[in-house]
Each structure stands twice: as structure tokens, then as C-alpha cells.
C-alpha positions as a Markdown table, in Angstrom:
| # | Residue | x | y | z |
|---|---|---|---|---|
| 1 | Met | 19.1 | -23.5 | 15.4 |
| 2 | Arg | 18.8 | -26.6 | 13.2 |
| 3 | Arg | 21.1 | -27.7 | 10.4 |
| 4 | Ile | 19.2 | -28.5 | 7.2 |
| 5 | Gln | 20.3 | -29.4 | 3.7 |
| 6 | Met | 18.3 | -29.4 | 0.5 |
| 7 | Thr | 18.7 | -29.1 | -3.2 |
| 8 | Val | 17.2 | -26.0 | -4.6 |
| 9 | Asp | 17.0 | -25.6 | -8.4 |
| 10 | Gly | 19.7 | -28.2 | -8.8 |
| 11 | Lys | 22.1 | -26.7 | -6.3 |
| 12 | Ala | 22.9 | -28.2 | -2.9 |
| 13 | His | 22.4 | -25.9 | 0.1 |
| 14 | Val | 23.3 | -26.4 | 3.8 |
| 15 | Ala | 22.1 | -23.9 | 6.4 |
| 16 | Glu | 21.4 | -23.3 | 10.1 |
| 17 | Val | 17.8 | -22.2 | 10.5 |
| 18 | Glu | 15.4 | -21.4 | 13.3 |
| 19 | Pro | 12.9 | -24.3 | 13.5 |
| 20 | Arg | 10.0 | -21.9 | 13.0 |
| 21 | Leu | 11.4 | -20.3 | 9.8 |
| 22 | Leu | 9.0 | -20.8 | 6.8 |
| 23 | Leu | 10.5 | -22.3 | 3.7 |
| 24 | Leu | 9.3 | -19.2 | 1.8 |
| 25 | His | 11.5 | -17.0 | 3.9 |
| 26 | His | 14.5 | -19.3 | 3.8 |
| 27 | Leu | 14.3 | -19.4 | 0.0 |
| 28 | Arg | 14.0 | -15.6 | -0.3 |
| 29 | Glu | 16.1 | -14.3 | 2.5 |
| 30 | Asn | 18.7 | -16.9 | 3.1 |
| 31 | Leu | 19.2 | -18.2 | -0.5 |
| 32 | Gly | 18.3 | -15.0 | -2.4 |
| 33 | Ile | 15.6 | -16.7 | -4.6 |
| 34 | Gly | 13.4 | -13.7 | -5.4 |
| 35 | Gly | 11.2 | -15.6 | -7.9 |
| 36 | Val | 9.3 | -17.1 | -5.0 |
| 37 | His | 6.9 | -14.3 | -4.1 |
| 38 | Thr | 5.5 | -13.5 | -0.7 |
| 39 | Gly | 1.9 | -12.8 | -1.0 |
| 40 | Cys | -0.4 | -13.4 | 1.9 |
| 41 | Asn | 1.5 | -15.8 | 4.3 |
| 42 | Thr | -1.8 | -17.6 | 4.9 |
| 43 | Thr | -2.0 | -20.0 | 2.0 |
| 44 | Ser | -4.7 | -18.0 | 0.3 |
| 45 | Cys | -2.9 | -16.5 | -2.8 |
| 46 | Gly | -0.5 | -19.1 | -4.2 |
| 47 | Ala | 2.2 | -16.5 | -5.1 |
| 48 | Cys | 4.8 | -18.7 | -3.2 |
| 49 | Thr | 4.0 | -22.0 | -5.0 |
| 50 | Ile | 7.0 | -24.2 | -5.6 |
| 51 | His | 7.6 | -27.9 | -6.1 |
| 52 | Ile | 9.0 | -30.1 | -3.3 |
| 53 | Asp | 10.1 | -33.5 | -4.6 |
| 54 | Gly | 7.8 | -32.9 | -7.6 |
| 55 | Glu | 4.7 | -31.9 | -5.6 |
| 56 | Ser | 3.2 | -28.4 | -5.9 |
| 57 | Val | 3.1 | -26.7 | -2.5 |
| 58 | Lys | 2.7 | -23.2 | -1.1 |
| 59 | Ser | 6.0 | -22.5 | 0.5 |
| 60 | Cys | 4.4 | -20.3 | 3.2 |
| 61 | Thr | 2.8 | -23.5 | 4.6 |
| 62 | Val | 6.1 | -25.4 | 5.0 |
| 63 | Leu | 8.7 | -24.9 | 7.6 |
| 64 | Ala | 12.3 | -24.9 | 6.2 |
| 65 | Val | 13.1 | -27.9 | 8.5 |
| 66 | Gln | 10.3 | -29.9 | 6.9 |
| 67 | Ala | 12.1 | -29.6 | 3.6 |
| 68 | Asp | 15.3 | -31.0 | 5.0 |
| 69 | Gly | 16.7 | -33.4 | 2.4 |
| 70 | Ala | 14.2 | -32.4 | -0.2 |
| 71 | Asn | 14.6 | -31.4 | -3.8 |
| 72 | Val | 13.0 | -28.0 | -4.2 |
| 73 | Thr | 12.2 | -26.4 | -7.5 |
| 74 | Thr | 11.3 | -22.8 | -8.0 |
| 75 | Val | 10.2 | -20.9 | -11.1 |
| 76 | Gln | 13.9 | -19.9 | -11.4 |
| 77 | Gly | 14.9 | -23.5 | -11.7 |
| 78 | Ile | 12.6 | -24.7 | -14.4 |
| 79 | Arg | 14.6 | -23.4 | -17.4 |
| 80 | Asp | 16.3 | -26.1 | -19.4 |
| 81 | Asn | 19.8 | -25.2 | -20.7 |
| 82 | Gly | 18.9 | -21.5 | -20.5 |
| 83 | Leu | 15.6 | -21.9 | -22.4 |
| 84 | Trp | 12.3 | -21.1 | -20.8 |
| 85 | His | 10.1 | -23.9 | -19.7 |
| 86 | Pro | 7.2 | -24.4 | -22.1 |
| 87 | Met | 4.8 | -23.0 | -19.4 |
| 88 | Gln | 6.9 | -19.9 | -19.1 |
| 89 | Gln | 6.9 | -19.5 | -22.9 |
| 90 | Ala | 3.2 | -20.0 | -23.0 |
| 91 | Phe | 2.5 | -17.4 | -20.4 |
| 92 | His | 4.6 | -15.0 | -22.4 |
| 93 | Glu | 2.9 | -15.9 | -25.7 |
| 94 | Ala | -0.7 | -15.9 | -24.4 |
| 95 | His | -0.1 | -12.7 | -22.3 |
| 96 | Gly | -1.0 | -14.7 | -19.1 |
| 97 | Leu | 0.3 | -12.0 | -16.9 |
| 98 | Gln | -0.1 | -8.3 | -16.2 |
| 99 | Cys | 1.6 | -7.1 | -13.0 |
| 100 | Gly | 3.5 | -10.5 | -12.8 |
| 101 | Tyr | 3.2 | -10.9 | -9.1 |
| 102 | Cys | 1.2 | -14.1 | -9.1 |
| 103 | Thr | 3.0 | -15.4 | -12.2 |
| 104 | Pro | 5.7 | -17.6 | -10.6 |
| 105 | Gly | 3.2 | -19.4 | -8.5 |
| 106 | Met | 0.7 | -19.6 | -11.3 |
| 107 | Ile | 3.4 | -21.2 | -13.6 |
| 108 | Met | 4.4 | -23.7 | -11.0 |
| 109 | Ala | 0.8 | -24.6 | -10.2 |
| 110 | Ser | 0.0 | -24.9 | -13.9 |
| 111 | Ile | 3.0 | -27.3 | -14.5 |
| 112 | Ser | 1.7 | -29.5 | -11.7 |
| 113 | Leu | -1.8 | -29.4 | -13.0 |
| 114 | Leu | -0.8 | -30.7 | -16.4 |
| 115 | Glu | 1.5 | -33.3 | -14.9 |
| 116 | Glu | -1.5 | -34.6 | -13.0 |
| 117 | Lys | -4.1 | -34.1 | -15.7 |
| 118 | Pro | -2.6 | -33.4 | -19.1 |
| 119 | Asp | -5.9 | -33.5 | -20.8 |
| 120 | Ala | -7.7 | -31.1 | -18.4 |
| 121 | Asn | -10.5 | -29.2 | -20.0 |
| 122 | Glu | -11.1 | -25.5 | -19.4 |
| 123 | Ala | -13.3 | -26.0 | -16.3 |
| 124 | Glu | -10.7 | -28.4 | -14.8 |
| 125 | Ile | -7.9 | -25.9 | -15.5 |
| 126 | Arg | -9.8 | -23.2 | -13.7 |
| 127 | Glu | -10.6 | -25.6 | -10.8 |
| 128 | Gly | -7.0 | -26.8 | -10.7 |
| 129 | Leu | -5.7 | -23.2 | -10.4 |
| 130 | Glu | -8.3 | -21.9 | -7.9 |
| 131 | Gly | -5.8 | -21.9 | -5.1 |
| 132 | Asn | -3.7 | -19.3 | -6.9 |
| 133 | Leu | -5.1 | -15.8 | -7.0 |
| 134 | Cys | -4.6 | -13.1 | -9.7 |
| 135 | Arg | -6.0 | -9.6 | -9.2 |
| 136 | Cys | -5.1 | -8.3 | -12.7 |
| 137 | Thr | -5.9 | -10.7 | -15.5 |
| 138 | Gly | -9.3 | -12.2 | -15.0 |
| 139 | Tyr | -7.6 | -15.6 | -15.6 |
| 140 | Glu | -8.6 | -15.7 | -19.3 |
| 141 | Asn | -5.1 | -15.6 | -20.7 |
| 142 | Ile | -3.7 | -17.8 | -17.9 |
| 143 | Val | -6.1 | -20.5 | -19.0 |
| 144 | Lys | -5.1 | -19.9 | -22.6 |
| 145 | Ala | -1.5 | -20.3 | -21.6 |
| 146 | Val | -2.1 | -23.7 | -20.0 |
| 147 | Gln | -4.1 | -24.7 | -23.1 |
| 148 | Leu | -1.3 | -23.6 | -25.3 |
| 149 | Val | 1.1 | -25.9 | -23.5 |
| 150 | Gln | -1.5 | -28.7 | -23.9 |
| 151 | Lys | -1.7 | -27.9 | -27.6 |
| 152 | His | 2.1 | -27.9 | -28.1 |
| 153 | Ser | 2.4 | -31.1 | -26.0 |
| 154 | Ala | -0.2 | -32.9 | -28.1 |
| 155 | Ala | 1.6 | -31.8 | -31.3 |
| 156 | Thr | 5.0 | -33.0 | -30.1 |
| 157 | Pro | 5.4 | -36.8 | -30.3 |
| 158 | Ala | 6.7 | -38.4 | -27.1 |
| 159 | Ala | 10.3 | -39.5 | -27.2 |
| 160 | Ser | 10.8 | -43.3 | -27.3 |
């Protein structure tokens, strides 16, 4: 067993974990964070996408011990004072989900995409999300949701 500590969704956590435990399973099973979905466990689907120190990663590719000392953000931690993150709101408004299984990972990947390329065109959005699979939507409304965030961001002047 190895002692690790990390901040998850703004809350500090200390735990003893097996060195081979995936971060995905630590988040779900040890910390009770059900918004991180288990999909394929092979990095193919993206349902488990989270942010580690601001970088988008598939939590099934990271050992919990590798996140020791990190700041981890899940879809459950992106609300601001109880309000949905703009990407969550856009997925709701644009109907960017059906069954919802891929949605947490899609939202986290979409946030990273726009942080890296805020002016991404449709082709770049599709390419940027290609590591996240959805079996239900055909991606049309997911792309519309990302574009909706872009539209709202462009309409909102930056704070000085």
C-alpha cells in the first residue's frame, strides 16, 4: 500500500492505495465520485475524462499513485457556487446528450478543447473530441453545445 494525497474537486483527500490501482477506480470506489464513468478501461471511449492539474486526461490511463499531490477536477467539481459550468449548461440547452453515459467525459474534454483553442471551427471541434466516443447522439448536438459556449464566450466581454 502507498499513501497518496490529492485535491479532488476542491477537497483534500488522503488515502492508502495499492500501487496498481487506476485513478478511475480510486475516484469512483474510494472517493464515491460517480460522475467519472467507467467505459472501456482501455483509453478508447473517454467516458472517464477528468482534468489533472488543468490537463484533460482519461483517468483509466493513470495510476492513483501518479496523481499523488495533484489537483484533480471531475465533472462534479466544475460547478461555480452551485451553478452549472457553461459547458454543462450548453450540453443541456443544445441537447448534447441522450443516454448521458459519455456526457461527463465529453464535457471535460470540451472544456479543455476550448481552453486550448477557443476559436476552434467545426472540424477542429470534431477532431478535438475524437478520443471521446458517443454511441447515441451522432455528435451533432455535442458540436452545437461546444459552439454555443464559444458564442456565449464571444458575446461576454473579458473581465479587466
